[in-house]
Z-matrix of the N, CA and C atoms (Angstrom, degrees):
N
C 1 1.456
C 2 1.532 1 109.85
N 3 1.331 2 116.14 1 -42.28
C 4 1.460 3 120.13 2 178.91
C 5 1.527 4 111.23 3 -63.61
N 6 1.335 5 116.43 4 -43.91
C 7 1.458 6 119.37 5 177.75
C 8 1.511 7 111.83 6 -61.09
N 9 1.337 8 117.00 7 -40.71
C 10 1.456 9 120.93 8 178.83
C 11 1.513 10 112.36 9 -64.31
N 12 1.333 11 116.68 10 -43.76
C 13 1.466 12 120.60 11 179.54
C 14 1.516 13 110.42 12 -63.75
N 15 1.332 14 116.57 13 -48.45
C 16 1.468 15 119.85 14 -179.06
C 17 1.527 16 111.28 15 -63.50
N 18 1.335 17 116.38 16 -39.55
C 19 1.449 18 119.65 17 178.63
C 20 1.519 19 111.74 18 -62.70
N 21 1.341 20 116.06 19 -43.80
C 22 1.466 21 119.67 20 179.21
C 23 1.524 22 111.18 21 -65.77
N 24 1.334 23 116.84 22 -39.31
C 25 1.466 24 121.20 23 -178.78
C 26 1.531 25 111.07 24 -67.85
N 27 1.332 26 117.07 25 -35.69
C 28 1.467 27 120.62 26 -176.54
C 29 1.526 28 113.49 27 -86.43
N 30 1.323 29 118.63 28 -13.55
C 31 1.456 30 120.72 29 -174.08
C 32 1.529 31 112.46 30 -59.07
N 33 1.332 32 117.44 31 -52.50
C 34 1.466 33 119.53 32 -174.94
C 35 1.522 34 113.17 33 -66.44
N 36 1.345 35 120.18 34 -46.53
C 37 1.470 36 117.21 35 177.65
C 38 1.523 37 112.88 36 -66.24
N 39 1.316 38 117.48 37 -32.52
C 40 1.464 39 121.26 38 176.91
C 41 1.530 40 109.95 39 -62.61
N 42 1.322 41 116.69 40 -47.98
C 43 1.464 42 120.87 41 179.81
C 44 1.522 43 111.23 42 -65.51
N 45 1.331 44 116.74 43 -40.68
C 46 1.467 45 119.61 44 -179.90
C 47 1.526 46 111.10 45 -68.25
N 48 1.334 47 116.59 46 -36.53
C 49 1.464 48 119.63 47 177.34
C 50 1.529 49 110.58 48 -59.79
N 51 1.325 50 116.59 49 -34.72
C 52 1.467 51 119.80 50 175.43
C 53 1.529 52 110.56 51 -65.26
N 54 1.329 53 116.32 52 -45.35
C 55 1.471 54 119.97 53 179.20
C 56 1.520 55 111.27 54 -58.79
N 57 1.332 56 116.41 55 -39.67
C 58 1.465 57 120.50 56 -178.80
C 59 1.521 58 111.82 57 -73.42
N 60 1.340 59 116.93 58 -35.66
C 61 1.466 60 120.27 59 -177.95
C 62 1.517 61 112.09 60 -76.44
N 63 1.324 62 116.50 61 -33.26
C 64 1.466 63 120.96 62 -176.80
C 65 1.529 64 108.88 63 -129.61
N 66 1.329 65 117.34 64 72.34
C 67 1.473 66 120.77 65 -172.23
C 68 1.514 67 114.52 66 -62.65
N 69 1.308 68 118.42 67 -22.32
C 70 1.459 69 119.72 68 178.71
C 71 1.519 70 113.05 69 -72.49
N 72 1.359 71 116.38 70 -17.71
C 73 1.457 72 120.52 71 -176.16
C 74 1.515 73 112.63 72 -111.48
N 75 1.319 74 116.89 73 -21.84
C 76 1.458 75 120.26 74 -176.38
C 77 1.512 76 112.69 75 -78.00
N 78 1.331 77 115.34 76 168.84
C 79 1.464 78 120.27 77 -176.33
C 80 1.530 79 112.84 78 -112.72
N 81 1.328 80 118.81 79 -11.54
C 82 1.466 81 123.80 80 -177.73
C 83 1.530 82 111.07 81 45.13
N 84 1.320 83 115.98 82 72.79
C 85 1.467 84 120.59 83 -174.28
C 86 1.518 85 113.36 84 -68.14
N 87 1.333 86 115.43 85 172.82
C 88 1.461 87 121.63 86 -175.50
C 89 1.519 88 113.13 87 -62.77
N 90 1.351 89 117.79 88 -22.33
C 91 1.461 90 119.92 89 -177.38
C 92 1.534 91 112.28 90 -91.80
N 93 1.331 92 118.46 91 6.19
C 94 1.467 93 120.19 92 -173.48
C 95 1.526 94 113.05 93 -65.97
N 96 1.348 95 118.15 94 -36.22
C 97 1.471 96 120.17 95 -178.65
C 98 1.516 97 113.35 96 -60.20
N 99 1.333 98 118.82 97 -56.23
C 100 1.471 99 119.88 98 179.10
C 101 1.522 100 112.99 99 -60.82
N 102 1.331 101 117.39 100 -39.16
C 103 1.469 102 119.97 101 -178.83
C 104 1.527 103 110.25 102 -66.11
N 105 1.326 104 117.12 103 -40.96
C 106 1.463 105 120.54 104 179.06
C 107 1.521 106 110.84 105 -64.38
N 108 1.335 107 116.43 106 -31.22
C 109 1.459 108 119.80 107 178.75
C 110 1.533 109 111.97 108 -76.69
N 111 1.315 110 117.71 109 -28.85
C 112 1.468 111 121.62 110 -173.70
C 113 1.526 112 113.52 111 -90.26
N 114 1.317 113 117.87 112 -29.49
C 115 1.464 114 120.69 113 -172.37
C 116 1.526 115 110.95 114 -113.55
N 117 1.330 116 116.88 115 148.30
C 118 1.468 117 119.84 116 176.30
C 119 1.532 118 110.16 117 -73.13
N 120 1.317 119 116.18 118 114.96
C 121 1.463 120 120.98 119 -178.73
C 122 1.529 121 112.04 120 -128.07
N 123 1.346 122 115.69 121 12.13
C 124 1.460 123 118.90 122 -177.75
C 125 1.526 124 112.37 123 -132.98
N 126 1.345 125 117.03 124 27.22
C 127 1.462 126 119.79 125 -177.51
C 128 1.527 127 112.76 126 -83.24
N 129 1.323 128 116.85 127 -6.35
C 130 1.469 129 121.77 128 177.78
C 131 1.521 130 107.05 129 -159.27
N 132 1.334 131 116.57 130 -169.94
C 133 1.460 132 118.88 131 175.22
C 134 1.523 133 109.17 132 -60.94
N 135 1.312 134 116.80 133 156.73
C 136 1.464 135 119.72 134 -174.22
C 137 1.531 136 112.22 135 -62.22
N 138 1.321 137 116.97 136 -39.03
C 139 1.460 138 118.51 137 178.40
C 140 1.512 139 111.42 138 -66.71
N 141 1.343 140 117.17 139 -39.48
C 142 1.459 141 119.35 140 179.06
C 143 1.520 142 111.10 141 -66.82
N 144 1.315 143 117.55 142 -38.08
C 145 1.466 144 120.74 143 176.12
C 146 1.521 145 109.75 144 -59.56
N 147 1.327 146 115.89 145 -45.01
C 148 1.461 147 119.70 146 -179.20
C 149 1.525 148 111.45 147 -61.18
N 150 1.328 149 117.55 148 -46.76
C 151 1.458 150 119.81 149 -177.86
C 152 1.527 151 111.40 150 -71.24
N 153 1.320 152 117.54 151 -27.48
C 154 1.465 153 120.01 152 174.49
C 155 1.531 154 109.99 153 -65.34
N 156 1.327 155 116.35 154 -45.72
C 157 1.466 156 119.17 155 176.59
C 158 1.531 157 110.90 156 -63.30
N 159 1.316 158 117.30 157 -35.71
C 160 1.463 159 120.06 158 177.48
C 161 1.514 160 112.28 159 -62.82
N 162 1.320 161 116.86 160 -40.41
C 163 1.462 162 120.03 161 178.54
C 164 1.522 163 111.40 162 -68.24
N 165 1.323 164 116.51 163 -41.25
C 166 1.460 165 119.19 164 176.18
C 167 1.532 166 111.02 165 -63.68
N 168 1.308 167 115.68 166 -39.72
C 169 1.467 168 120.53 167 -179.39
C 170 1.522 169 111.18 168 -61.44
N 171 1.306 170 117.36 169 -37.62
C 172 1.466 171 120.96 170 178.18
C 173 1.527 172 111.16 171 -56.00
N 174 1.325 173 116.44 172 -39.27
C 175 1.461 174 120.33 173 -177.11
C 176 1.525 175 112.39 174 -65.34
N 177 1.328 176 117.77 175 -21.52
C 178 1.465 177 119.86 176 179.30
C 179 1.522 178 111.63 177 -74.76
N 180 1.332 179 117.77 178 -21.03
C 181 1.463 180 120.72 179 -177.02
C 182 1.525 181 112.93 180 -79.81
N 183 1.324 182 117.17 181 -27.73
C 184 1.465 183 120.17 182 -175.96
C 185 1.534 184 112.71 183 -63.50
N 186 1.350 185 119.71 184 -44.43
C 187 1.464 186 118.22 185 176.71
C 188 1.526 187 112.91 186 -62.48
N 189 1.321 188 117.62 187 -28.61
C 190 1.459 189 120.70 188 -179.39
C 191 1.532 190 111.31 189 -72.70
N 192 1.332 191 116.89 190 -35.48
C 193 1.466 192 119.74 191 173.18
C 194 1.522 193 109.98 192 -62.33
N 195 1.328 194 115.35 193 -47.81
C 196 1.476 195 119.56 194 179.40
C 197 1.516 196 111.12 195 -61.27
N 198 1.323 197 117.56 196 -36.79
C 199 1.462 198 120.82 197 -179.62
C 200 1.521 199 111.17 198 -65.13
N 201 1.331 200 117.94 199 -36.70
C 202 1.461 201 120.14 200 177.16
C 203 1.526 202 111.00 201 -62.98
N 204 1.327 203 116.43 202 -43.13
C 205 1.461 204 119.42 203 177.08
C 206 1.532 205 110.86 204 -65.56
N 207 1.331 206 116.25 205 -37.98
C 208 1.465 207 119.64 206 177.31
C 209 1.523 208 111.04 207 -63.88
N 210 1.325 209 116.60 208 -41.41
C 211 1.459 210 120.45 209 178.38
C 212 1.521 211 110.49 210 -62.65
N 213 1.318 212 116.51 211 -44.55
C 214 1.466 213 119.87 212 179.14
C 215 1.531 214 111.18 213 -61.80
N 216 1.327 215 115.72 214 -39.50
C 217 1.477 216 118.97 215 179.30
C 218 1.521 217 111.02 216 -67.99
N 219 1.324 218 116.96 217 -44.57
C 220 1.459 219 120.36 218 179.64
C 221 1.522 220 112.18 219 -62.84
N 222 1.316 221 115.65 220 -32.67
C 223 1.461 222 120.33 221 -179.38
C 224 1.520 223 112.04 222 -84.63
N 225 1.324 224 117.39 223 1.12
C 226 1.458 225 119.93 224 178.06
C 227 1.517 226 113.37 225 64.16
N 228 1.317 227 116.50 226 33.86
C 229 1.457 228 120.32 227 -179.78
C 230 1.512 229 113.52 228 90.84
N 231 1.328 230 117.64 229 -6.22
C 232 1.456 231 120.15 230 177.18
C 233 1.510 232 113.00 231 103.34
N 234 1.317 233 115.60 232 157.81
C 235 1.461 234 120.78 233 179.49
C 236 1.522 235 109.24 234 -115.55
N 237 1.303 236 115.42 235 72.78
C 238 1.451 237 119.74 236 178.22
C 239 1.514 238 112.60 237 121.83
N 240 1.333 239 114.43 238 163.02
C 241 1.461 240 120.46 239 -175.56
C 242 1.520 241 112.19 240 -65.09
N 243 1.337 242 118.06 241 -36.69
C 244 1.464 243 120.16 242 -178.89
C 245 1.523 244 111.44 243 -61.29
N 246 1.320 245 115.99 244 -44.57
C 247 1.464 246 118.98 245 -179.94
C 248 1.518 247 111.16 246 -66.44
N 249 1.323 248 116.95 247 -41.78
C 250 1.464 249 119.25 248 178.84
C 251 1.523 250 111.37 249 -62.72
N 252 1.343 251 116.79 250 -41.81
C 253 1.456 252 119.36 251 177.55
C 254 1.526 253 111.24 252 -68.25
N 255 1.321 254 116.46 253 -34.52
C 256 1.460 255 119.50 254 176.02
C 257 1.512 256 112.01 255 -60.14
N 258 1.330 257 116.22 256 -44.51
C 259 1.463 258 120.30 257 179.11
C 260 1.526 259 110.35 258 -67.13
N 261 1.335 260 116.48 259 -43.67
C 262 1.472 261 119.34 260 -179.42
C 263 1.526 262 111.82 261 -60.50
N 264 1.333 263 116.22 262 -48.45
C 265 1.465 264 119.41 263 -179.51
C 266 1.524 265 111.27 264 -63.86
N 267 1.331 266 116.64 265 -39.76
C 268 1.468 267 120.44 266 178.70
C 269 1.519 268 111.06 267 -64.41
N 270 1.339 269 116.44 268 -38.98
C 271 1.461 270 119.52 269 177.68
C 272 1.527 271 111.23 270 -66.02
N 273 1.325 272 117.20 271 -42.84
C 274 1.468 273 120.00 272 178.26
C 275 1.530 274 110.04 273 -59.45
N 276 1.334 275 116.20 274 -48.72
C 277 1.456 276 119.85 275 -179.11
C 278 1.516 277 113.00 276 -63.38
N 279 1.342 278 116.56 277 -41.56
C 280 1.464 279 120.14 278 -179.36
C 281 1.520 280 111.11 279 -67.41
N 282 1.338 281 117.12 280 -41.68
C 283 1.459 282 119.34 281 178.78
C 284 1.524 283 111.72 282 -65.83
N 285 1.332 284 117.44 283 -37.69
C 286 1.470 285 119.41 284 175.52
C 287 1.521 286 110.74 285 -61.95
N 288 1.340 287 116.51 286 -39.15
C 289 1.465 288 120.00 287 177.05
C 290 1.523 289 111.22 288 -65.08
N 291 1.326 290 116.86 289 -43.45
C 292 1.467 291 121.15 290 179.65
C 293 1.529 292 110.26 291 -60.22
N 294 1.327 293 116.47 292 -48.71
C 295 1.465 294 120.28 293 -178.93
C 296 1.525 295 110.57 294 -65.35
N 297 1.339 296 116.25 295 -41.81
C 298 1.462 297 119.86 296 -179.01
C 299 1.508 298 112.82 297 -63.28
N 300 1.329 299 117.35 298 -45.98
C 301 1.467 300 120.47 299 -179.13
C 302 1.524 301 110.17 300 -69.50
N 303 1.328 302 116.87 301 -39.26
C 304 1.471 303 119.64 302 179.32
C 305 1.525 304 110.85 303 -61.77
N 306 1.325 305 116.60 304 -47.28
C 307 1.464 306 118.43 305 -177.39
C 308 1.524 307 111.99 306 -67.99
N 309 1.318 308 117.77 307 -32.45
C 310 1.466 309 120.53 308 179.42
C 311 1.525 310 112.66 309 -70.86
N 312 1.332 311 117.32 310 -41.12
C 313 1.466 312 119.37 311 -167.43
C 314 1.529 313 114.80 312 -112.58
N 315 1.319 314 118.07 313 -13.76
C 316 1.455 315 119.23 314 179.67
C 317 1.524 316 112.93 315 -109.77
N 318 1.318 317 118.24 316 -33.10
C 319 1.468 318 119.30 317 -178.53
C 320 1.516 319 112.35 318 -121.98
N 321 1.330 320 117.93 319 1.29
C 322 1.470 321 123.21 320 175.81
C 323 1.524 322 112.52 321 53.47
N 324 1.324 323 114.96 322 53.24
C 325 1.464 324 120.55 323 174.05
C 326 1.525 325 106.95 324 -114.01
N 327 1.340 326 116.98 325 90.43
C 328 1.464 327 119.27 326 -178.90
C 329 1.534 328 110.13 327 -76.19
N 330 1.314 329 118.45 328 163.98
C 331 1.466 330 125.59 329 -8.62
C 332 1.530 331 110.88 330 -100.86
N 333 1.305 332 117.19 331 92.26
C 334 1.457 333 121.40 332 -179.47
C 335 1.510 334 113.19 333 -61.10
N 336 1.338 335 116.51 334 -26.45
C 337 1.462 336 118.58 335 -178.04
C 338 1.526 337 111.85 336 -61.60
N 339 1.354 338 117.47 337 -23.54
C 340 1.458 339 119.99 338 177.31
C 341 1.527 340 111.10 339 -66.23
N 342 1.330 341 116.45 340 -33.74
C 343 1.461 342 119.77 341 176.12
C 344 1.521 343 110.72 342 -63.79
N 345 1.337 344 116.34 343 -37.70
C 346 1.463 345 119.91 344 177.49
C 347 1.525 346 110.00 345 -64.22
N 348 1.320 347 116.03 346 -43.58
C 349 1.459 348 119.97 347 -179.74
C 350 1.527 349 111.18 348 -62.38
N 351 1.337 350 116.70 349 -45.09
C 352 1.464 351 120.87 350 177.25
C 353 1.525 352 110.41 351 -64.25
N 354 1.327 353 116.49 352 -41.17
C 355 1.457 354 120.63 353 -178.83
C 356 1.510 355 114.31 354 -68.65
N 357 1.329 356 116.91 355 -18.76
C 358 1.463 357 119.85 356 179.89
C 359 1.525 358 111.76 357 -64.10
N 360 1.313 359 117.84 358 -35.60
C 361 1.464 360 121.03 359 -178.26
C 362 1.525 361 112.21 360 -63.70
N 363 1.351 362 120.28 361 -50.87
C 364 1.468 363 118.41 362 175.26
C 365 1.528 364 112.91 363 -65.78
N 366 1.330 365 117.85 364 -28.46
C 367 1.464 366 119.56 365 175.82
C 368 1.524 367 111.10 366 -63.32
N 369 1.321 368 116.78 367 -46.77
C 370 1.465 369 120.51 368 179.29
C 371 1.526 370 109.79 369 -60.00
N 372 1.336 371 116.01 370 -51.71
C 373 1.460 372 119.87 371 -178.70
C 374 1.527 373 111.36 372 -61.78
N 375 1.322 374 116.38 373 -42.90
C 376 1.459 375 120.56 374 -177.69
C 377 1.508 376 113.10 375 -62.78
N 378 1.328 377 117.41 376 -45.30
C 379 1.462 378 119.28 377 -177.77
C 380 1.527 379 112.43 378 -75.14
N 381 1.332 380 117.53 379 -28.22
C 382 1.462 381 118.74 380 172.75
C 383 1.527 382 109.62 381 -64.07
N 384 1.339 383 116.58 382 -47.61
C 385 1.464 384 120.21 383 178.36
C 386 1.527 385 111.23 384 -61.40
N 387 1.330 386 116.52 385 -43.15
C 388 1.468 387 119.78 386 179.56
C 389 1.521 388 111.61 387 -62.31
N 390 1.325 389 116.48 388 -47.07
C 391 1.453 390 119.35 389 -179.13
C 392 1.513 391 112.43 390 -60.40
N 393 1.338 392 116.09 391 -44.78
C 394 1.465 393 120.32 392 -179.46
C 395 1.519 394 110.66 393 -65.88
N 396 1.326 395 116.71 394 -46.55
C 397 1.471 396 119.73 395 -175.33
C 398 1.524 397 112.06 396 -71.23
N 399 1.329 398 117.49 397 -40.78
C 400 1.469 399 119.15 398 179.36
C 401 1.524 400 110.86 399 -64.48
N 402 1.314 401 116.71 400 -34.46
C 403 1.464 402 119.01 401 176.71
C 404 1.525 403 110.64 402 -70.27
N 405 1.333 404 116.41 403 -43.00
C 406 1.464 405 119.52 404 179.80
C 407 1.519 406 111.07 405 -61.73
N 408 1.338 407 116.30 406 -33.93
C 409 1.467 408 121.00 407 177.46
C 410 1.524 409 111.71 408 -82.35
N 411 1.333 410 117.22 409 1.38
C 412 1.468 411 123.36 410 -179.08
C 413 1.540 412 111.52 411 58.87
N 414 1.336 413 114.55 412 32.99
C 415 1.457 414 119.81 413 177.67
C 416 1.524 415 111.89 414 -88.30
N 417 1.336 416 116.74 415 -20.16
C 418 1.459 417 121.46 416 175.73
C 419 1.525 418 108.29 417 -135.48
N 420 1.305 419 116.18 418 160.52
C 421 1.455 420 120.74 419 179.70
C 422 1.528 421 110.38 420 -74.80
N 423 1.319 422 116.04 421 165.75
C 424 1.451 423 121.26 422 177.95
C 425 1.528 424 110.58 423 -61.38
N 426 1.327 425 117.09 424 -39.73
C 427 1.461 426 120.27 425 -179.92
C 428 1.520 427 111.96 426 -62.32
N 429 1.334 428 115.82 427 -43.19
C 430 1.466 429 119.66 428 178.57
C 431 1.525 430 109.96 429 -65.20
N 432 1.322 431 117.33 430 -42.96
C 433 1.469 432 120.83 431 179.15
C 434 1.522 433 111.03 432 -60.96
N 435 1.333 434 116.98 433 -40.41
C 436 1.463 435 120.10 434 179.06
C 437 1.521 436 111.19 435 -64.73
N 438 1.334 437 117.28 436 -37.82
C 439 1.468 438 120.62 437 177.45
C 440 1.525 439 109.96 438 -65.29
N 441 1.342 440 116.82 439 -46.71
C 442 1.460 441 120.88 440 -177.49
C 443 1.529 442 110.76 441 -61.53
N 444 1.321 443 116.48 442 -52.65
C 445 1.465 444 120.38 443 -177.61
C 446 1.528 445 110.81 444 -68.83
N 447 1.326 446 116.74 445 -45.67
C 448 1.459 447 120.33 446 -177.74
C 449 1.513 448 112.69 447 -62.93
N 450 1.334 449 117.48 448 -43.13
C 451 1.460 450 120.54 449 179.67
C 452 1.522 451 110.96 450 -66.28
N 453 1.343 452 117.00 451 -40.17
C 454 1.466 453 119.76 452 178.56
C 455 1.526 454 110.94 453 -62.41
N 456 1.331 455 116.71 454 -45.11
C 457 1.466 456 120.87 455 -179.93
C 458 1.530 457 111.30 456 -65.09
N 459 1.334 458 116.87 457 -30.81
C 460 1.471 459 121.10 458 -177.40
C 461 1.526 460 113.54 459 -82.08
N 462 1.313 461 117.66 460 1.86
C 463 1.469 462 121.24 461 -173.94
C 464 1.529 463 113.02 462 -52.86
N 465 1.309 464 117.83 463 -54.78
C 466 1.463 465 119.88 464 -175.04
C 467 1.526 466 112.74 465 -73.01
N 468 1.343 467 120.10 466 -39.01
C 469 1.466 468 117.94 467 172.95
C 470 1.523 469 112.93 468 -58.44
N 471 1.340 470 117.27 469 -40.80
C 472 1.462 471 120.40 470 178.47
C 473 1.526 472 110.16 471 -63.37
N 474 1.335 473 115.81 472 -41.98
C 475 1.462 474 118.97 473 -178.82
C 476 1.521 475 111.53 474 -63.28
N 477 1.318 476 117.38 475 -43.62
C 478 1.467 477 120.14 476 -175.49
C 479 1.527 478 113.29 477 -81.05
N 480 1.330 479 117.59 478 -26.42
C 481 1.459 480 119.82 479 -175.54
C 482 1.520 481 114.09 480 -102.16
N 483 1.330 482 117.81 481 -25.52
C 484 1.462 483 120.11 482 -173.54
C 485 1.521 484 113.29 483 -117.37
N 486 1.316 485 117.80 484 -50.05
C 487 1.473 486 121.69 485 -175.38
C 488 1.525 487 108.36 486 -131.11
N 489 1.317 488 115.64 487 87.82
C 490 1.462 489 119.91 488 -178.73
C 491 1.521 490 108.92 489 -87.25
N 492 1.328 491 114.69 490 78.25
C 493 1.465 492 120.86 491 -177.84
C 494 1.516 493 108.62 492 -155.72
N 495 1.314 494 115.67 493 137.95
C 496 1.464 495 121.37 494 172.77
C 497 1.519 496 107.78 495 -107.57
N 498 1.323 497 118.42 496 129.29
C 499 1.458 498 128.83 497 15.02
C 500 1.527 499 115.91 498 -97.36
N 501 1.324 500 118.40 499 -8.84
C 502 1.470 501 118.51 500 -167.76
C 503 1.523 502 114.10 501 -70.97
N 504 1.338 503 118.31 502 -31.49
C 505 1.459 504 120.66 503 -177.13
C 506 1.514 505 114.15 504 -58.63
N 507 1.343 506 118.09 505 -57.43
C 508 1.464 507 118.30 506 -178.69
C 509 1.518 508 114.14 507 -71.91
N 510 1.316 509 118.58 508 -16.26
C 511 1.468 510 120.41 509 -178.47
C 512 1.527 511 113.01 510 -91.67
N 513 1.327 512 117.74 511 -11.34
C 514 1.465 513 120.03 512 -176.80
C 515 1.523 514 112.00 513 -58.05
N 516 1.326 515 117.61 514 -45.74
C 517 1.462 516 119.00 515 -177.22
C 518 1.524 517 111.63 516 -64.73
N 519 1.326 518 117.47 517 -30.78
C 520 1.463 519 119.88 518 179.87
C 521 1.528 520 111.44 519 -74.48
N 522 1.336 521 117.01 520 -29.89
C 523 1.464 522 118.70 521 171.52
C 524 1.531 523 109.91 522 -62.95
N 525 1.323 524 115.88 523 -42.13
C 526 1.471 525 119.46 524 179.00
C 527 1.527 526 111.02 525 -64.76
N 528 1.338 527 116.62 526 -38.55
C 529 1.466 528 119.95 527 175.99
C 530 1.518 529 110.11 528 -59.39
N 531 1.341 530 116.77 529 -42.72
C 532 1.458 531 119.11 530 -176.40
C 533 1.520 532 112.60 531 -72.81
N 534 1.312 533 118.03 532 -24.01
C 535 1.466 534 118.85 533 172.50
C 536 1.533 535 108.94 534 -61.08
N 537 1.330 536 116.19 535 -44.97
C 538 1.457 537 121.13 536 -178.18
C 539 1.524 538 111.27 537 -73.96
N 540 1.350 539 117.52 538 -51.83
C 541 1.450 540 119.94 539 -179.89
C 542 1.525 541 111.80 540 -64.44
N 543 1.325 542 115.88 541 -36.26
C 544 1.466 543 119.23 542 177.69
C 545 1.509 544 111.61 543 -61.39
N 546 1.331 545 115.92 544 -39.63
C 547 1.464 546 118.71 545 177.34
C 548 1.525 547 110.87 546 -64.57
N 549 1.331 548 117.08 547 -40.17
C 550 1.466 549 120.58 548 178.12
C 551 1.524 550 110.30 549 -61.28
N 552 1.338 551 117.03 550 -45.14
C 553 1.463 552 120.64 551 178.90
C 554 1.523 553 111.33 552 -64.48
N 555 1.317 554 116.27 553 -44.21
C 556 1.465 555 121.14 554 -176.97
C 557 1.521 556 112.12 555 -66.42
N 558 1.323 557 115.36 556 -39.21
C 559 1.466 558 119.18 557 -176.50
C 560 1.519 559 113.11 558 -87.22
N 561 1.348 560 116.76 559 -6.29
C 562 1.455 561 119.09 560 -176.65
C 563 1.512 562 111.74 561 67.46
N 564 1.337 563 116.47 562 33.24
C 565 1.452 564 120.57 563 -173.02
C 566 1.503 565 115.60 564 -84.19
N 567 1.335 566 119.05 565 31.03
C 568 1.446 567 119.01 566 171.24
C 569 1.503 568 116.13 567 119.68
N 570 1.346 569 119.15 568 3.96
C 571 1.462 570 119.06 569 -176.05
C 572 1.519 571 112.91 570 -79.75
N 573 1.336 572 117.23 571 -17.61
C 574 1.472 573 119.83 572 -178.38
C 575 1.521 574 108.67 573 -71.97
N 576 1.316 575 115.78 574 140.39
C 577 1.462 576 120.52 575 -178.23
C 578 1.515 577 110.86 576 -56.18
N 579 1.320 578 115.15 577 131.96
C 580 1.453 579 120.52 578 177.50
C 581 1.506 580 114.60 579 81.72
N 582 1.316 581 118.73 580 0.14
C 583 1.457 582 121.88 581 -178.85
C 584 1.509 583 109.48 582 -103.14
N 585 1.327 584 119.60 583 124.14
C 586 1.464 585 120.59 584 -179.70
C 587 1.506 586 111.63 585 -72.91
N 588 1.328 587 117.90 586 152.08
C 589 1.467 588 119.97 587 178.76
C 590 1.507 589 111.73 588 -66.94
N 591 1.343 590 116.06 589 149.75
C 592 1.454 591 120.22 590 -179.36
C 593 1.511 592 112.41 591 -78.86
N 594 1.339 593 116.48 592 -26.42
C 595 1.458 594 119.50 593 -177.87
C 596 1.515 595 109.10 594 -120.95
N 597 1.321 596 117.39 595 152.74
C 598 1.469 597 120.61 596 179.66
C 599 1.509 598 109.99 597 -104.45
């Protein structure tokens, strides 16, 4: 949940810092004015600000990797092939994102953002399968399942219409998913195998 919140909070300033550092490539979206007013974006040179946000952004992905393993453990390995494949695909996509962001912003081995783009496809498929299967197993409520599946499906529209930036654009919806799923895991609201959800 913490990783999801931090990831969502850092997405817009991270993307805007890219627009400011590389104005020939950025899009300067409609939300740039309020974000520039709310977040520190002038504490160093524009490129350094951008890479600083990139390094901070990397730290938001690590709790999400751990949360996937925690979910798999709580579910006892899963209840069916769909759930197991959902976890596997989500892990592949998340690890590709972790490696891609790390290589881009911590060790400067480009182009790590391509790994994020490739990893987005298994992430979408994985979370759709997870949302559907966890709901069918009555491990999460219908509302949570709709958030998980809906946010995963909305990944590319959000990237192209709201945050046109790699890696933060395609990962924004997954941060939002982890805010919801993280709360379910933290509160014990039904993610454990064989445990019905507390809310409908």
